[in-house]
All heavy atoms as an XYZ file, in Angstrom:
860
protein
N      -2.413    116.079    -60.298
C      -1.228    116.165    -59.492
C      -1.443    115.370    -58.206
O      -2.499    115.431    -57.595
C      -0.935    117.623    -59.187
C       0.307    117.818    -58.374
S       0.684    119.568    -58.312
C       2.391    119.500    -58.683
N      -0.451    114.620    -57.833
C      -0.555    113.764    -56.650
C      -0.494    114.595    -55.371
O       0.199    115.603    -55.303
C       0.577    112.747    -56.656
N      -1.245    114.157    -54.383
C      -1.243    114.843    -53.098
C       0.022    114.484    -52.331
O       0.480    113.339    -52.371
C      -2.428    114.384    -52.254
C      -3.732    114.985    -52.595
C      -4.762    114.334    -51.696
C      -5.731    115.290    -51.125
N      -6.707    114.614    -50.269
N       0.547    115.441    -51.621
C       1.683    115.158    -50.750
C       1.150    114.573    -49.457
O       0.102    114.968    -48.962
C       2.467    116.435    -50.455
C       3.282    116.923    -51.602
C       4.160    118.065    -51.141
C       5.102    118.467    -52.250
N       6.022    119.527    -51.806
N       1.909    113.631    -48.914
C       1.512    113.045    -47.648
C       1.854    114.005    -46.516
O       2.892    114.652    -46.529
C       2.240    111.726    -47.411
C       1.745    110.597    -48.254
C       2.404    109.313    -47.850
C       1.848    108.162    -48.645
N       2.446    106.895    -48.252
N       0.966    114.051    -45.559
C       1.238    114.901    -44.404
C       2.263    114.215    -43.510
O       2.531    113.025    -43.630
C      -0.045    115.158    -43.621
O      -0.473    113.970    -42.996
N       2.821    114.975    -42.606
C       3.801    114.426    -41.673
C       3.176    113.347    -40.813
O       3.802    112.335    -40.517
C       4.367    115.553    -40.782
O       4.893    116.578    -41.632
C       5.457    115.050    -39.876
N       1.933    113.528    -40.414
C       1.248    112.532    -39.586
C       1.094    111.215    -40.337
O       1.266    110.138    -39.757
C      -0.119    113.056    -39.162
N       0.783    111.283    -41.638
C       0.652    110.059    -42.429
C       1.996    109.359    -42.563
O       2.071    108.137    -42.506
C       0.101    110.371    -43.809
C      -1.376    110.717    -43.810
C      -1.840    111.156    -45.184
O      -1.071    111.716    -45.968
N      -3.105    110.909    -45.480
N       3.055    110.118    -42.755
C       4.389    109.523    -42.872
C       4.788    108.837    -41.572
O       5.326    107.732    -41.585
C       5.417    110.587    -43.248
C       5.288    111.102    -44.652
C       6.311    112.187    -44.922
C       6.096    112.807    -46.284
N       7.027    113.908    -46.540
N       4.536    109.489    -40.447
C       4.868    108.912    -39.146
C       4.055    107.653    -38.910
O       4.569    106.641    -38.432
C       4.639    109.945    -38.018
C       4.725    109.299    -36.653
C       5.644    111.076    -38.139
N       2.757    107.695    -39.274
C       1.897    106.524    -39.094
C       2.383    105.362    -39.948
O       2.441    104.224    -39.495
C       0.458    106.869    -39.444
C      -0.502    105.718    -39.231
C      -1.927    106.074    -39.598
O      -2.215    107.266    -39.795
O      -2.735    105.144    -39.696
N       2.761    105.626    -41.203
C       3.262    104.573    -42.075
C       4.536    103.957    -41.507
O       4.733    102.747    -41.567
C       3.515    105.113    -43.479
C       2.228    105.389    -44.230
O       1.161    104.935    -43.831
N       2.326    106.151    -45.296
N       5.426    104.797    -40.958
C       6.664    104.278    -40.367
C       6.371    103.430    -39.146
O       6.995    102.392    -38.946
C       7.601    105.430    -39.994
C       8.283    106.052    -41.176
C       9.236    107.156    -40.741
C       9.853    107.830    -41.964
N      10.751    108.934    -41.563
N       5.412    103.846    -38.325
C       5.110    103.072    -37.121
C       4.437    101.751    -37.479
O       4.691    100.734    -36.848
C       4.241    103.878    -36.158
O       2.963    104.093    -36.688
N       3.590    101.746    -38.496
C       2.964    100.495    -38.932
C       4.028     99.547    -39.477
O       4.041     98.358    -39.164
C       1.872    100.768    -40.005
C       1.423     99.488    -40.670
C       0.698    101.488    -39.377
N       4.951    100.080    -40.270
C       6.043     99.271    -40.802
C       6.909     98.717    -39.676
O       7.293     97.552    -39.689
C       6.900    100.103    -41.758
C       7.032     99.471    -43.110
C       7.824    100.312    -44.076
N       7.048    101.472    -44.494
C       7.481    102.719    -44.455
N       8.694    102.998    -44.067
N       6.707    103.706    -44.835
N       7.200     99.550    -38.692
C       8.010     99.106    -37.559
C       7.287     98.011    -36.776
O       7.909     97.021    -36.362
C       8.334    100.286    -36.651
N       5.969     98.164    -36.590
C       5.201     97.135    -35.888
C       5.193     95.826    -36.666
O       5.281     94.751    -36.079
C       3.768     97.610    -35.641
C       3.699     98.704    -34.604
O       4.605     98.860    -33.798
N       2.626     99.466    -34.631
N       5.052     95.898    -37.978
C       5.058     94.688    -38.789
C       6.432     94.012    -38.741
O       6.521     92.790    -38.642
C       4.696     95.002    -40.247
C       3.238     95.182    -40.462
S       2.397     93.640    -40.122
C       1.083     94.183    -39.106
N       7.489     94.802    -38.796
C       8.824     94.230    -38.692
C       9.022     93.563    -37.337
O       9.642     92.500    -37.246
C       9.896     95.299    -38.919
C       9.960     95.733    -40.362
O       9.522     95.019    -41.264
N      10.484     96.916    -40.603
N       8.492     94.174    -36.277
C       8.569     93.563    -34.954
C       7.786     92.258    -34.910
O       8.244     91.267    -34.335
C       8.034     94.516    -33.886
C       8.967     95.680    -33.628
O      10.150     95.603    -34.037
O       8.513     96.673    -33.025
N       6.599     92.248    -35.522
C       5.782     91.035    -35.548
C       6.486     89.916    -36.301
O       6.514     88.771    -35.840
C       4.417     91.322    -36.181
C       3.500     90.107    -36.371
C       3.078     89.562    -35.023
C       2.302     90.481    -37.206
N       7.049     90.246    -37.447
C       7.759     89.236    -38.233
C       8.960     88.706    -37.471
O       9.202     87.497    -37.420
C       8.175     89.818    -39.600
C       6.944     90.074    -40.457
C       9.131     88.879    -40.326
C       7.226     90.886    -41.697
N       9.703     89.607    -36.852
C      10.851     89.181    -36.060
C      10.447     88.313    -34.889
O      11.078     87.289    -34.610
N       9.370     88.687    -34.204
C       8.882     87.907    -33.073
C       8.440     86.515    -33.516
O       8.796     85.514    -32.894
C       7.723     88.639    -32.389
C       7.109     87.869    -31.260
C       7.764     87.757    -30.049
C       5.887     87.246    -31.414
C       7.207     87.037    -29.001
C       5.315     86.526    -30.389
C       5.976     86.415    -29.166
N       7.663     86.450    -34.601
C       7.203     85.149    -35.111
C       8.373     84.277    -35.537
O       8.376     83.064    -35.295
C       6.241     85.345    -36.281
S       4.634     85.938    -35.776
N       9.364     84.878    -36.156
C      10.532     84.116    -36.581
C      11.292     83.567    -35.374
O      11.713     82.411    -35.374
C      11.459     84.985    -37.424
O      10.811     85.386    -38.599
N      11.454     84.393    -34.341
C      12.158     83.939    -33.136
C      11.392     82.820    -32.440
O      11.984     81.812    -32.036
C      12.375     85.100    -32.173
S      13.571     86.297    -32.752
N      10.089     82.976    -32.307
C       9.273     81.935    -31.673
C       9.325     80.651    -32.496
O       9.453     79.551    -31.941
C       7.819     82.417    -31.489
C       6.899     81.275    -31.099
C       7.765     83.525    -30.452
N       9.272     80.765    -33.818
C       9.317     79.582    -34.678
C      10.648     78.848    -34.544
O      10.675     77.621    -34.473
C       9.090     79.982    -36.131
N      11.734     79.591    -34.474
C      13.046     78.953    -34.326
C      13.162     78.276    -32.964
O      13.667     77.155    -32.857
C      14.172     79.990    -34.529
C      14.192     80.468    -35.971
C      15.518     79.449    -34.117
C      14.495     79.397    -36.989
N      12.682     78.944    -31.917
C      12.737     78.348    -30.578
C      11.905     77.071    -30.528
O      12.359     76.032    -30.034
C      12.260     79.367    -29.517
C      13.277     80.502    -29.391
C      12.032     78.699    -28.169
C      12.779     81.690    -28.596
N      10.683     77.132    -31.063
C       9.828     75.943    -31.100
C      10.487     74.836    -31.916
O      10.470     73.665    -31.533
C       8.434     76.296    -31.668
C       7.652     77.131    -30.661
C       7.646     75.041    -32.031
C       6.344     77.672    -31.192
N      11.076     75.198    -33.035
C      11.723     74.211    -33.897
C      12.875     73.511    -33.192
O      13.013     72.288    -33.280
C      12.215     74.897    -35.166
O      12.871     73.980    -35.991
N      13.692     74.267    -32.487
C      14.826     73.663    -31.776
C      14.335     72.741    -30.661
O      14.813     71.606    -30.518
C      15.754     74.762    -31.212
C      16.742     74.201    -30.223
C      16.478     75.467    -32.343
N      13.356     73.206    -29.880
C      12.832     72.380    -28.785
C      12.209     71.102    -29.331
O      12.448     70.001    -28.813
C      11.808     73.186    -27.956
C      12.526     74.295    -27.183
C      11.040     72.279    -27.001
C      11.595     75.288    -26.519
N      11.440     71.225    -30.393
C      10.776     70.046    -30.959
C      11.787     69.101    -31.596
O      11.627     67.881    -31.521
C       9.669     70.474    -31.936
C       8.509     71.069    -31.137
C       9.192     69.308    -32.787
C       7.383     71.599    -31.958
N      12.813     69.621    -32.216
C      13.845     68.756    -32.785
C      14.518     67.934    -31.689
O      14.748     66.727    -31.860
C      14.891     69.594    -33.546
O      14.226     70.326    -34.577
C      15.958     68.706    -34.166
N      14.815     68.569    -30.562
C      15.426     67.848    -29.441
C      14.453     66.811    -28.883
O      14.838     65.653    -28.651
C      15.871     68.843    -28.344
C      17.028     69.699    -28.867
C      16.279     68.114    -27.073
C      17.377     70.879    -27.986
N      13.192     67.218    -28.670
C      12.199     66.274    -28.146
C      11.929     65.132    -29.122
O      11.746     63.978    -28.702
C      10.901     66.999    -27.813
C      10.948     67.953    -26.615
C       9.616     68.677    -26.463
C      11.299     67.204    -25.341
N      11.925     65.418    -30.413
C      11.712     64.362    -31.410
C      12.857     63.363    -31.395
O      12.639     62.160    -31.554
C      11.575     64.962    -32.803
O      10.389     65.688    -32.904
N      14.067     63.859    -31.216
C      15.222     62.958    -31.138
C      15.127     62.060    -29.909
O      15.473     60.877    -29.967
C      16.511     63.768    -31.109
N      14.644     62.616    -28.813
C      14.483     61.815    -27.598
C      13.366     60.791    -27.775
O      13.533     59.610    -27.464
C      14.191     62.723    -26.388
C      15.428     63.566    -26.055
C      13.760     61.904    -25.171
C      15.177     64.662    -25.043
N      12.204     61.248    -28.287
C      11.061     60.361    -28.424
C      11.163     59.427    -29.624
O      10.322     58.553    -29.795
C       9.763     61.168    -28.508
C       9.375     61.790    -27.201
C       9.140     63.147    -27.110
C       9.262     61.020    -26.063
C       8.783     63.730    -25.913
C       8.917     61.585    -24.853
C       8.674     62.950    -24.777
N      12.183     59.593    -30.435
C      12.380     58.683    -31.567
C      12.697     57.276    -31.058
O      12.288     56.278    -31.638
C      13.516     59.207    -32.441
C      13.709     58.495    -33.727
C      14.817     59.171    -34.505
C      14.960     58.591    -35.886
N      16.060     59.230    -36.611
N      13.392     57.231    -29.964
C      13.774     55.946    -29.388
C      12.694     55.373    -28.484
O      12.661     54.179    -28.230
C      15.086     56.089    -28.614
C      16.198     56.596    -29.477
N      16.741     55.856    -30.498
C      16.847     57.778    -29.496
C      17.686     56.556    -31.096
N      17.774     57.735    -30.510
N      11.825     56.225    -27.967
C      10.719     55.799    -27.124
C       9.442     56.089    -27.894
O       9.062     57.236    -28.071
C      10.712     56.583    -25.786
C       9.560     56.119    -24.918
C      12.034     56.469    -25.083
N       8.782     55.053    -28.363
C       7.593     55.241    -29.191
C       6.372     55.436    -28.302
O       5.800     54.478    -27.788
C       7.400     54.048    -30.115
C       6.309     54.290    -31.131
O       6.068     55.467    -31.461
O       5.703     53.312    -31.595
N       5.982     56.690    -28.100
C       4.810     57.017    -27.291
C       3.661     57.331    -28.248
O       3.780     58.211    -29.092
C       5.083     58.219    -26.381
C       6.207     57.897    -25.408
C       3.820     58.612    -25.631
C       6.610     59.058    -24.542
N       2.578     56.596    -28.103
C       1.412     56.843    -28.940
C       0.188     57.028    -28.054
O       0.054     56.397    -27.023
C       1.149     55.685    -29.913
O       0.964     54.484    -29.168
C       2.282     55.514    -30.890
N      -0.663     57.922    -28.470
C      -1.940     58.135    -27.797
C      -2.998     57.782    -28.829
O      -3.172     58.484    -29.817
C      -2.092     59.601    -27.325
C      -3.446     59.815    -26.688
C      -0.962     59.990    -26.392
N      -3.677     56.691    -28.576
C      -4.616     56.191    -29.576
C      -3.836     55.667    -30.767
O      -3.055     54.739    -30.648
N      -4.026     56.281    -31.904
C      -3.304     55.909    -33.120
C      -2.266     56.950    -33.514
O      -1.644     56.831    -34.546
C      -4.304     55.753    -34.269
C      -4.354     54.337    -34.782
O      -3.605     53.496    -34.337
N      -5.251     54.094    -35.717
N      -2.107     57.977    -32.689
C      -1.262     59.117    -33.050
C       0.047     59.065    -32.284
O       0.074     58.945    -31.063
C      -2.012     60.444    -32.750
C      -1.137     61.631    -33.052
C      -3.298     60.508    -33.534
N       1.133     59.186    -33.021
C       2.466     59.198    -32.420
C       2.778     60.594    -31.880
O       2.454     61.609    -32.497
C       3.495     58.804    -33.480
O       4.763     59.267    -33.153
N       3.439     60.643    -30.727
C       3.802     61.933    -30.134
C       4.829     62.661    -30.996
O       4.774     63.878    -31.139
C       4.346     61.711    -28.717
C       4.541     62.943    -27.875
C       3.226     63.684    -27.687
C       5.136     62.590    -26.529
N       5.731     61.921    -31.603
C       6.726     62.531    -32.498
C       6.040     63.160    -33.708
O       6.456     64.228    -34.184
C       7.741     61.492    -32.947
N       4.980     62.552    -34.213
C       4.227     63.111    -35.333
C       3.546     64.424    -34.971
O       3.524     65.366    -35.763
N       3.009     64.493    -33.758
C       2.384     65.727    -33.293
C       3.435     66.833    -33.183
O       3.202     67.974    -33.586
C       1.671     65.511    -31.940
C       1.194     66.821    -31.347
C       0.520     64.544    -32.097
N       4.600     66.496    -32.635
C       5.686     67.473    -32.530
C       6.116     67.978    -33.899
O       6.348     69.170    -34.087
C       6.892     66.879    -31.808
C       6.719     66.771    -30.316
C       7.383     65.793    -29.605
C       5.902     67.642    -29.624
C       7.247     65.699    -28.240
C       5.752     67.552    -28.258
C       6.423     66.579    -27.554
N       6.223     67.081    -34.854
C       6.629     67.499    -36.199
C       5.579     68.393    -36.857
O       5.930     69.331    -37.578
C       6.915     66.279    -37.073
C       8.211     65.609    -36.693
O       9.131     66.260    -36.200
N       8.294     64.312    -36.916
N       4.305     68.124    -36.599
C       3.245     68.978    -37.140
C       3.329     70.388    -36.558
O       3.254     71.379    -37.279
C       1.870     68.372    -36.852
C       0.662     69.207    -37.298
C       0.668     69.405    -38.802
C      -0.625     68.555    -36.838
N       3.521     70.481    -35.239
C       3.655     71.791    -34.593
C       4.866     72.532    -35.130
O       4.813     73.733    -35.398
C       3.730     71.628    -33.064
C       2.409     71.089    -32.525
C       4.091     72.947    -32.387
C       2.458     70.642    -31.088
N       5.964     71.818    -35.326
C       7.183     72.421    -35.857
C       6.954     72.951    -37.271
O       7.349     74.072    -37.605
C       8.312     71.398    -35.857
C       9.612     71.912    -36.394
C      10.693     70.835    -36.400
O      10.395     69.649    -36.263
N      11.919     71.232    -36.543
N       6.299     72.178    -38.092
C       6.028     72.586    -39.471
C       5.137     73.818    -39.519
O       5.387     74.747    -40.292
C       5.371     71.423    -40.243
O       6.212     70.288    -40.181
C       5.119     71.798    -41.686
N       4.113     73.851    -38.690
C       3.207     75.002    -38.673
C       3.933     76.259    -38.187
O       3.780     77.335    -38.768
C       1.966     74.704    -37.814
C       1.098     73.657    -38.509
C       1.163     75.967    -37.541
C      -0.042     73.134    -37.682
N       4.755     76.132    -37.150
C       5.486     77.302    -36.629
C       6.449     77.856    -37.670
O       6.513     79.077    -37.888
C       6.244     76.913    -35.362
N       7.176     76.992    -38.328
C       8.100     77.460    -39.362
C       7.351     78.022    -40.565
O       7.798     78.982    -41.192
C       9.033     76.332    -39.786
C      10.063     75.911    -38.740
C      10.835     74.687    -39.202
C      11.007     77.048    -38.412
N       6.193     77.459    -40.875
C       5.381     77.969    -41.984
C       4.914     79.390    -41.721
O       4.933     80.233    -42.618
C       4.159     77.080    -42.209
O       4.548     75.793    -42.577
N       4.484     79.659    -40.498
C       4.029     81.014    -40.156
C       5.157     82.013    -40.329
O       4.980     83.081    -40.934
C       3.464     81.050    -38.714
C       3.266     82.467    -38.234
C       2.161     80.276    -38.639
N       6.343     81.669    -39.833
C       7.475     82.593    -39.933
C       7.874     82.831    -41.391
O       8.085     83.972    -41.812
C       8.664     82.046    -39.150
N       7.940     81.777    -42.163
C       8.347     81.906    -43.565
C       7.290     82.655    -44.373
O       7.617     83.544    -45.164
C       8.605     80.502    -44.177
C       8.723     80.564    -45.676
C       9.854     79.898    -43.575
N       6.030     82.330    -44.162
C       4.957     82.959    -44.942
C       4.809     84.442    -44.613
O       4.574     85.250    -45.511
C       3.648     82.223    -44.726
S       3.650     80.590    -45.483
N       4.943     84.814    -43.340
C       4.881     86.239    -42.996
C       6.008     87.016    -43.656
O       5.801     88.094    -44.202
C       4.954     86.425    -41.479
C       3.651     86.372    -40.723
C       3.909     86.466    -39.224
C       2.715     87.465    -41.153
N       7.194     86.456    -43.600
C       8.341     87.135    -44.218
C       8.143     87.273    -45.724
O       8.390     88.340    -46.296
C       9.625     86.352    -43.942
O       9.842     86.257    -42.567
N       7.708     86.207    -46.366
C       7.504     86.248    -47.814
C       6.394     87.223    -48.184
O       6.516     87.972    -49.161
C       7.163     84.855    -48.337
N       5.328     87.242    -47.399
C       4.209     88.139    -47.685
C       4.650     89.597    -47.632
O       4.353     90.379    -48.535
C       3.073     87.888    -46.681
C       1.962     88.898    -46.784
C       1.039     88.834    -47.820
C       1.846     89.933    -45.857
C       0.024     89.768    -47.925
C       0.831     90.865    -45.963
C      -0.071     90.776    -46.993
O      -1.071     91.703    -47.090
N       5.351     89.979    -46.589
C       5.749     91.388    -46.466
C       6.868     91.759    -47.428
O       7.000     92.917    -47.790
C       6.108     91.720    -45.016
C       4.849     91.886    -44.218
C       4.401     90.895    -43.369
C       4.063     93.016    -44.365
C       3.220     91.029    -42.677
C       2.875     93.157    -43.681
C       2.461     92.166    -42.839
O       1.283     92.300    -42.175
N       7.659     90.788    -47.857
C       8.664     91.068    -48.881
C       7.985     91.328    -50.223
O       8.363     92.227    -50.970
C       9.643     89.901    -49.016
C      10.648     90.095    -50.110
C      11.731     90.937    -49.937
C      10.501     89.445    -51.322
C      12.654     91.131    -50.944
C      11.415     89.633    -52.337
C      12.500     90.479    -52.145
N       6.953     90.551    -50.541
C       6.304     90.629    -51.849
C       5.331     91.787    -51.974
O       4.963     92.159    -53.089
C       5.565     89.323    -52.134
N       4.939     92.385    -50.874
C       3.914     93.438    -50.918
C       4.251     94.594    -51.842
O       3.383     95.142    -52.493
C       3.693     94.011    -49.519
C       2.607     93.333    -48.815
C       2.247     93.936    -47.521
N       2.870     95.218    -47.213
C       2.616     95.904    -46.130
N       1.769     95.438    -45.262
N       3.208     97.052    -45.892
N       5.485     94.976    -51.926
C       5.853     96.154    -52.713
C       6.550     95.800    -54.022
O       7.277     96.611    -54.573
C       6.756     97.049    -51.875
C       6.002     97.570    -50.681
C       6.547     98.860    -50.222
N       5.655     99.398    -49.212
C       6.059     99.904    -48.083
N       7.327     99.960    -47.816
N       5.185    100.382    -47.231
N       6.363     94.614    -54.495
C       6.964     94.186    -55.753
C       5.940     94.280    -56.877
O       4.789     94.626    -56.672
C       7.490     92.749    -55.624
C       8.481     92.527    -54.502
C       9.744     93.333    -54.712
N      10.724     93.064    -53.675
C      11.152     93.965    -52.813
N      10.689     95.187    -52.824
N      12.052     93.658    -51.911
N       6.374     93.896    -58.077
C       5.477     93.955    -59.231
C       4.330     92.962    -59.060
O       4.434     91.987    -58.313
C       6.239     93.693    -60.552
C       7.217     94.802    -60.827
C       6.934     92.353    -60.517
N       3.245     93.208    -59.770
C       2.007     92.445    -59.568
C       2.181     90.943    -59.808
O       1.700     90.130    -59.027
C       0.907     93.009    -60.463
C      -0.444     92.441    -60.165
C      -1.507     93.151    -60.956
C      -2.871     92.676    -60.534
N      -3.934     93.430    -61.165
N       2.863     90.558    -60.872
C       2.996     89.127    -61.176
C       3.795     88.423    -60.081
O       3.500     87.278    -59.747
C       3.640     88.905    -62.547
C       5.076     89.343    -62.647
C       5.536     90.549    -63.080
C       6.233     88.582    -62.307
N       6.909     90.591    -63.025
C       7.365     89.390    -62.554
C       6.434     87.306    -61.814
C       8.664     88.970    -62.323
C       7.730     86.872    -61.588
C       8.827     87.695    -61.842
N       4.769     89.104    -59.499
C       5.564     88.499    -58.424
C       4.718     88.341    -57.164
O       4.769     87.304    -56.496
C       6.805     89.364    -58.141
C       7.722     88.765    -57.130
C       8.533     87.702    -57.466
C       7.780     89.261    -55.829
C       9.387     87.147    -56.526
C       8.624     88.709    -54.899
C       9.433     87.646    -55.246
N       3.909     89.363    -56.842
C       3.025     89.294    -55.675
C       2.049     88.131    -55.802
O       1.866     87.354    -54.864
C       2.229     90.587    -55.537
C       2.894     91.659    -54.775
C       1.903     92.740    -54.371
N       0.938     93.073    -55.406
C       0.965     94.166    -56.149
N       1.894     95.061    -55.953
N       0.054     94.384    -57.072
N       1.436     88.017    -56.960
C       0.458     86.942    -57.175
C       1.123     85.584    -57.044
O       0.590     84.674    -56.402
C      -0.224     87.104    -58.547
C      -1.106     88.358    -58.538
C      -1.040     85.867    -58.913
C      -1.651     88.746    -59.891
N       2.309     85.445    -57.630
C       3.042     84.182    -57.539
C       3.354     83.839    -56.084
O       3.152     82.697    -55.655
C       4.346     84.263    -58.355
O       4.037     84.610    -59.697
C       5.091     82.955    -58.319
N       3.841     84.801    -55.338
C       4.182     84.555    -53.933
C       2.934     84.233    -53.121
O       2.942     83.302    -52.308
C       4.946     85.761    -53.331
C       5.096     85.630    -51.831
C       6.310     85.895    -53.981
N       1.836     84.959    -53.333
C       0.611     84.695    -52.581
C       0.067     83.298    -52.866
O      -0.354     82.595    -51.946
C      -0.457     85.740    -52.891
C      -0.096     87.149    -52.472
C      -0.762     88.234    -52.995
C       0.930     87.413    -51.566
C      -0.440     89.532    -52.619
C       1.262     88.695    -51.194
C       0.573     89.757    -51.725
O       0.883     91.027    -51.360
N       0.083     82.888    -54.116
C      -0.383     81.540    -54.468
C       0.521     80.492    -53.827
O       0.047     79.492    -53.282
C      -0.444     81.371    -56.007
C      -0.649     79.923    -56.395
C      -1.548     82.239    -56.589
N       1.825     80.723    -53.871
C       2.766     79.781    -53.254
C       2.575     79.700    -51.743
O       2.682     78.625    -51.157
C       4.202     80.165    -53.582
S       4.636     79.847    -55.293
N       2.285     80.830    -51.106
C       2.040     80.824    -49.659
C       0.803     79.987    -49.341
O       0.817     79.165    -48.414
C       1.877     82.266    -49.127
C       3.223     82.972    -49.100
C       1.242     82.271    -47.740
C       3.132     84.453    -48.784
N      -0.254     80.161    -50.109
C      -1.480     79.394    -49.877
C      -1.228     77.906    -50.073
O      -1.620     77.073    -49.242
C      -2.608     79.897    -50.801
C      -3.031     81.302    -50.379
C      -3.806     78.946    -50.788
C      -3.927     82.009    -51.368
N      -0.549     77.556    -51.151
C      -0.236     76.146    -51.407
C       0.658     75.583    -50.311
O       0.460     74.463    -49.833
C       0.416     75.987    -52.797
C      -0.612     76.290    -53.891
C       0.990     74.584    -52.974
C      -0.024     76.378    -55.277
N       1.636     76.368    -49.871
C       2.570     75.926    -48.827
C       1.835     75.643    -47.522
O       2.072     74.616    -46.883
C       3.641     76.996    -48.618
C       4.697     76.622    -47.618
C       5.679     75.700    -47.932
C       4.711     77.186    -46.350
C       6.645     75.357    -47.021
C       5.673     76.845    -45.435
C       6.643     75.928    -45.769
O       7.594     75.588    -44.855
N       0.929     76.519    -47.134
C       0.188     76.315    -45.885
C      -0.702     75.084    -45.991
O      -0.745     74.255    -45.078
C      -0.640     77.568    -45.537
C       0.290     78.706    -45.132
C      -1.638     77.272    -44.432
C      -0.396     80.039    -44.965
N      -1.394     74.948    -47.105
C      -2.270     73.782    -47.288
C      -1.466     72.491    -47.257
O      -1.831     71.526    -46.580
C      -3.073     73.906    -48.600
C      -4.099     75.027    -48.477
C      -3.769     72.587    -48.948
C      -4.773     75.397    -49.779
N      -0.346     72.466    -47.969
C       0.487     71.261    -47.988
C       1.095     70.962    -46.624
O       1.161     69.801    -46.204
C       1.596     71.390    -49.031
C       1.171     71.265    -50.485
C       2.357     71.523    -51.401
C       0.576     69.895    -50.751
N       1.554     72.000    -45.921
C       2.168     71.782    -44.614
C       1.172     71.179    -43.633
O       1.479     70.217    -42.934
C       2.721     73.095    -44.068
N      -0.031     71.716    -43.612
C      -1.040     71.202    -42.693
C      -1.520     69.820    -43.138
O      -1.610     68.889    -42.334
C      -2.219     72.191    -42.567
C      -3.360     71.581    -41.777
C      -1.744     73.481    -41.922
N      -1.812     69.654    -44.434
C      -2.324     68.371    -44.924
C      -1.309     67.248    -44.744
O      -1.640     66.177    -44.266
C      -2.727     68.512    -46.394
N      -0.069     67.516    -45.130
C       0.956     66.475    -44.996
C       1.309     66.218    -43.530
O       1.621     65.094    -43.156
C       2.207     66.856    -45.786
C       2.039     66.866    -47.312
C       3.318     67.340    -47.980
C       1.645     65.493    -47.823
N       1.232     67.275    -42.713
C       1.479     67.082    -41.283
C       0.411     66.220    -40.645
O       0.712     65.337    -39.842
N      -0.843     66.467    -40.980
C      -1.927     65.650    -40.446
C      -1.860     64.231    -40.999
O      -2.074     63.260    -40.291
C      -3.293     66.308    -40.740
C      -3.435     67.588    -39.928
C      -4.441     65.356    -40.459
C      -4.646     68.412    -40.257
N      -1.515     64.111    -42.268
C      -1.407     62.780    -42.885
C      -0.281     61.972    -42.237
O      -0.396     60.755    -42.079
C      -1.157     62.942    -44.371
C      -1.055     61.653    -45.125
C      -2.035     60.702    -45.245
C       0.072     61.145    -45.815
N      -1.591     59.649    -45.997
C      -0.293     59.900    -46.352
C       1.343     61.634    -46.036
C       0.600     59.127    -47.094
C       2.202     60.860    -46.767
C       1.831     59.631    -47.294
N       0.788     62.650    -41.821
C       1.916     61.951    -41.193
C       1.597     61.474    -39.782
O       2.313     60.645    -39.236
C       3.149     62.862    -41.171
N       0.556     62.032    -39.185
C       0.179     61.586    -37.835
C      -0.262     60.152    -37.911
O      -0.115     59.322    -37.188
C      -0.936     62.453    -37.250
C      -0.572     63.894    -36.943
C      -1.817     64.624    -36.452
C       0.504     63.965    -35.885
């Protein structure tokens, strides 16, 4: 027979869930703000080609934008998939890993 959860465990689970939802919301808001600022700066610097060494400033901005949006999307996908069936969780986790690797690799390659 399964054990019943105590009230303290239920409250703790709710507070952890609430904290995770706050974290996801915060990351999403920061990612959107960074994305908007970088999009505006990229549009401005598109006409003015500023390079430091061999690296374009617009390329650096796009890399930061990609990483910020990746964090927001991956956190949301991870917490959505946590309580789903096993094959769906595995698929989402593999896709998150591939997405992060591709975002960073292609962002660095674009520099």
